[in-house]
C-alpha positions as CSV (number, residue, x, y, z in Angstrom):
1,X,-19.6,-34.3,-124.1
2,X,-19.5,-32.9,-120.6
3,X,-19.7,-29.2,-119.9
4,X,-17.8,-28.1,-116.8
5,X,-18.6,-24.8,-115.2
6,X,-16.7,-23.5,-112.1
7,X,-18.0,-20.7,-109.9
8,X,-17.3,-19.2,-106.5
9,X,-14.0,-17.5,-107.1
10,X,-13.2,-14.0,-105.9
11,X,-10.9,-11.9,-103.8
12,X,-10.5,-12.3,-100.1
13,X,-8.0,-11.4,-97.4
14,X,-5.6,-13.8,-95.9
15,X,-7.4,-16.0,-93.3
16,X,-10.6,-15.8,-95.2
17,X,-12.7,-18.5,-96.9
18,X,-14.2,-19.3,-100.2
19,X,-16.3,-22.1,-101.6
20,X,-15.8,-23.1,-105.2
21,X,-18.4,-25.1,-107.1
22,X,-17.9,-27.3,-110.2
23,X,-21.1,-28.3,-112.1
24,X,-21.2,-30.9,-114.8
25,X,-23.9,-31.0,-117.5
26,X,-24.5,-32.8,-120.7
27,X,-23.5,-36.5,-120.9
28,X,-22.9,-37.0,-117.2
29,X,-23.0,-40.8,-117.0
30,X,-19.9,-42.7,-116.0
31,X,-18.2,-39.8,-114.3
32,X,-15.4,-41.0,-112.1
33,X,-12.7,-38.9,-110.4
34,X,-13.2,-35.1,-110.2
35,X,-10.4,-32.9,-109.3
36,X,-9.6,-29.3,-108.6
37,X,-6.3,-28.0,-110.0
38,X,-4.8,-24.6,-109.8
39,X,-2.3,-22.6,-111.8
40,X,-0.5,-19.5,-110.6
41,X,1.3,-17.1,-113.0
42,X,4.6,-18.6,-114.1
43,X,3.9,-21.9,-112.4
44,X,2.8,-25.3,-113.5
45,X,-0.8,-26.5,-112.9
46,X,-1.0,-28.5,-109.7
47,X,-3.5,-30.8,-108.1
48,X,-5.3,-29.2,-105.2
49,X,-7.8,-32.0,-104.3
50,X,-9.6,-34.8,-105.9
51,X,-12.6,-37.0,-105.1
52,X,-13.6,-40.4,-106.5
53,X,-17.1,-41.5,-107.4
54,X,-17.4,-43.2,-104.0
55,X,-16.0,-40.3,-102.1
56,X,-12.4,-41.1,-101.6
57,X,-10.4,-37.9,-101.3
58,X,-6.9,-36.8,-102.0
59,X,-5.3,-33.5,-101.2
60,X,-2.1,-31.6,-102.2
61,X,0.3,-31.2,-99.3
62,X,0.0,-27.4,-99.3
63,X,-3.8,-27.5,-98.7
64,X,-4.2,-30.4,-96.3
65,X,-6.2,-29.4,-93.2
66,X,-7.4,-26.2,-94.8
67,X,-9.4,-27.3,-97.9
68,X,-12.2,-29.8,-98.1
69,X,-13.6,-31.4,-101.3
70,X,-17.0,-32.8,-101.4
71,X,-19.3,-34.2,-104.0
72,X,-23.1,-34.3,-104.7
73,X,-23.6,-37.0,-107.3
74,X,-27.3,-36.2,-107.6
75,X,-26.5,-32.7,-108.6
76,X,-23.3,-33.6,-110.6
77,X,-21.5,-31.0,-108.6
78,X,-18.3,-30.9,-106.6
79,X,-17.4,-28.3,-104.0
80,X,-14.1,-27.1,-102.7
81,X,-14.3,-25.4,-99.3
82,X,-11.2,-23.3,-98.8
83,X,-10.5,-22.0,-95.3
84,X,-7.5,-20.2,-93.8
85,X,-6.6,-18.9,-97.2
86,X,-3.1,-17.7,-97.8
87,X,-1.6,-15.3,-100.5
88,X,0.1,-18.3,-102.0
89,X,-3.3,-19.8,-102.7
90,X,-3.8,-17.1,-105.4
91,X,-4.3,-18.8,-108.7
92,X,-6.8,-19.8,-111.3
93,X,-8.7,-22.9,-110.1
94,X,-9.8,-25.4,-112.7
95,X,-12.1,-28.4,-112.4
96,X,-11.3,-31.6,-114.1
97,X,-13.7,-34.4,-114.7
98,X,-12.7,-37.9,-115.8
99,X,-14.9,-40.6,-117.2
100,X,-14.7,-43.9,-115.4
101,X,-14.0,-46.3,-118.3
102,X,-12.6,-44.3,-121.1
103,X,-10.4,-42.0,-119.1
104,X,-11.5,-39.0,-121.2
105,X,-11.2,-35.8,-119.2
106,X,-12.9,-32.5,-119.4
107,X,-11.8,-29.1,-118.1
108,X,-13.7,-26.1,-117.1
109,X,-12.7,-22.5,-118.0
110,X,-11.3,-21.8,-114.5
111,X,-12.2,-19.3,-111.8
112,X,-9.8,-16.8,-110.3
113,X,-9.0,-16.8,-106.6
114,X,-7.0,-13.9,-105.2
115,X,-5.9,-13.8,-101.6
116,X,-4.4,-10.5,-100.3
117,X,-2.1,-10.2,-97.3
């Protein structure tokens, strides 16, 4: 099992920045892609950004150029630097970890990000 804990959420004004962290613990071998997803009230969960075990990144169109995902494999931690935040970025942000071979995924409990105009 892998335990996934997100942190770093909060409330900011539009144009501000936040840095989210996703820490994995437990059985952390063979961890592959790690992704940040978000879900706003009444909307479907969507991919924000993902990073592979070798550092290949992928971003949702709405966050390109504003958000940066990075990974510290030694600490089993992934970060999401969010700049130029907009009210439409308001959502619960979830971290998802996928095992390389089995494809089994683990979700964190989520962290709330609120951006006021």
